[in-house]
C-alpha positions, 0 to 999 in steps of 0.5 A, spaced: 912 501 311 905 502 309 904 495 306 907 492 312 902 496 316 896 494 312 898 486 312 900 485 319 902 489 325 904 486 332 903 490 338 910 491 342 910 492 349 911 499 352 913 501 359 914 507 363 920 508 368 920 512 374 927 514 375 933 514 370 938 509 371 945 509 367 945 503 362 951 498 362 956 500 357 955 493 353 949 489 352 948 482 350 947 479 343 940 477 342 939 471 337 932 470 339 926 475 337 927 482 340 923 488 340 923 495 342 921 497 349 920 505 349 919 509 356 920 516 357 925 519 362 921 524 367 924 529 371 927 534 365 920 537 362 915 541 366 910 537 362 912 530 365 910 533 372 902 531 374 902 538 377 902 541 370 896 543 367 896 542 360 890 546 358 893 553 361 900 551 359 904 556 355 911 552 352 913 559 350 913 562 357 917 556 360 923 555 355 919 549 352 918 546 359 925 545 360 926 544 368 932 549 370 936 543 374 942 540 375 945 534 371 950 529 373 954 532 367 954 539 369 961 539 372 963 537 365 960 543 362 963 550 361 960 555 365 957 559 360 953 554 357 945 555 357 940 550 360 939 547 353 947 546 352 947 543 359 941 538 357 944 536 350 951 534 353 947 530 358 943 527 353 949 526 349 953 522 355 947 518 356 947 515 349 955 514 349 954 510 356 948 507 354 950 501 350 948 499 343 941 496 344 939 503 348 938 509 344 936 516 347 932 521 343 929 528 344 922 528 340 919 535 339 912 533 338 908 539 335 901 540 333 898 543 327 896 550 327 888 551 328 885 548 322 878 550 318 875 543 321 877 546 328 873 552 327 867 548 324 867 543 330 867 549 335 861 553 331 857 547 330 858 544 337 862 537 338 855 532 337 853 536 331 860 536 328 861 528 329 854 526 327 853 530 321 858 536 319 864 532 319 863 527 314 862 532 309 867 536 305 864 543 307 858 547 308 858 551 302 862 557 305 868 553 308 872 547 306 875 542 311 876 536 307 884 535 308 883 541 312 888 547 311 890 552 317 886 558 318 889 565 319 889 564 326 893 557 325 898 561 321 899 565 326 900 560 331 905 556 327 909 563 326 909 563 334 912 557 334 917 559 329 919 566 332 920 562 339 925 557 336 928 563 333 929 566 340 931 559 343 937 559 338 939 566 339 938 566 347 939 559 349 943 555 343 938 550 343 940 544 339 936 544 333 932 538 330 937 534 326 931 530 322 924 532 321 917 528 320 910 530 318 903 527 317 901 527 310 895 532 312 895 539 309 894 542 316 901 539 318 905 540 312 903 547 312 905 548 319 911 545 319 913 549 313 911 556 317 915 553 323 922 551 320 923 553 313 925 560 315 930 558 321 937 559 321 939 552 320 945 548 319 946 546 312 948 539 315 941 538 317 936 542 313 929 543 313 927 537 308 921 533 312 919 526 311 912 525 310 910 519 314 903 516 312 902 513 319 904 520 323 897 522 321 891 523 325 886 518 328 882 515 322 875 517 324 871 517 318 871 525 318 873 528 311 878 532 315 882 526 316 882 524 309 889 526 306 890 528 299 894 524 294 901 523 293 901 528 287 898 533 290 903 533 296 909 533 292 906 539 287 904 543 293 910 541 298 916 540 293 922 540 298 919 535 302 921 528 302 915 523 301 917 516 304 918 510 300 912 506 299 907 512 300 901 510 296 898 515 290 891 515 294 889 514 301 888 507 302 887 508 310 881 512 310 874 509 310 868 513 309 863 512 315 868 508 319 874 509 324 880 505 327 879 504 334 884 507 339 888 501 340 889 500 333 892 507 333 897 506 338 899 500 334 900 504 328 904 509 332 908 504 335 910 501 327 912 508 325 916 510 331 919 503 330 921 505 323 924 512 325 928 509 331 930 503 327 933 508 321 935 514 324 941 515 328 940 522 330 938 524 337 934 531 336 927 530 332 921 534 330 914 531 329 909 535 326 902 531 327 895 532 330 892 532 337 890 525 337 896 522 334 900 526 339 896 523 344 897 516 341 905 517 341 905 519 348 901 513 350 906 508 346 912 512 350 908 511 357 908 519 358 903 522 362 897 524 358 898 531 355 893 535 351 896 540 346 892 546 344 893 548 336 900 550 334 903 548 341 909 543 342 911 538 347 918 535 348 919 528 350 926 525 352 925 518 350 929 511 352 928 506 346 931 499 348 932 493 344 930 487 348 930 480 347 923 476 347 917 476 344 912 481 346 905 480 348 901 481 341 894 484 340 890 483 333 888 489 330 880 489 329 876 492 323 874 499 323 868 500 326 862 504 323 861 511 326 855 514 329 851 519 324 845 523 323 841 524 317 838 531 319 842 537 320 842 538 327 840 545 330 846 550 332 847 550 339 843 555 343 848 560 346 848 561 354 849 567 358 
């Protein structure tokens, strides 16, 4: 996968559907080139609604944002079903009736808990962080290269774990059947705290797959430089590292960063890999604010920024369609702006 990404990647078109329409029960055979077209299916989560304010939204106070509504399949459900059980039946029915070229999945996109790089950026201020501190491994007191999560970040991941446990008990929420995680330490840690102690089915245990391209935007900041494969394996021996994962980080380049369009290209690449190889419906992806924003763009979802440790579920329609999408050539990394003199700390305001 990484080799294919580095060699050549084509941008595949994405669209957003405003309303759900049942797909035909059969789909045509395609002999010409085909690609996956993604769209979100809105109206099922509060995060889909433009009236929901991302910065103040609390997923733990809103049942992950699941809207308390009626589905066309409710009459097929037992009266004792919870909202999540009714939703699961609805999604299962979508897939049964959609035909072989349409696939519906629920992705729980989780941002890592607070990292030491987040604290440093808040302390120094974003301008000083971007131009001076972010390109260093730390400040002599704190290390933020491939940043670990802080005690507060641990607590945020535990909040997610506790909330999952409550939804399992009270709502019988469908558990993820597959787990994916960025190769950066803060995500590896967050996923472990969130899921490793939950009462999961032995059929779908917590054995996440480390995916290179689910990493944060490649910014030239040392917090976005991953550890090598040996380190990841030794630190998280239960995790499965995807095939083709290089020993050293081949994507990070000091003082250089990818442009947003290229990040969307690699997000589309890894999503195509997941959707093309994983038959499961319920997926968890533990990633980063910038990468989740990119994934949402690929899906055609409204922008929805996540606080550290937060989670957003998305109902995604993936349709294999005939034709060749418009392609966009990737551009070279650009040089990031830096400053050689340590900036002064921001002045506190009263």
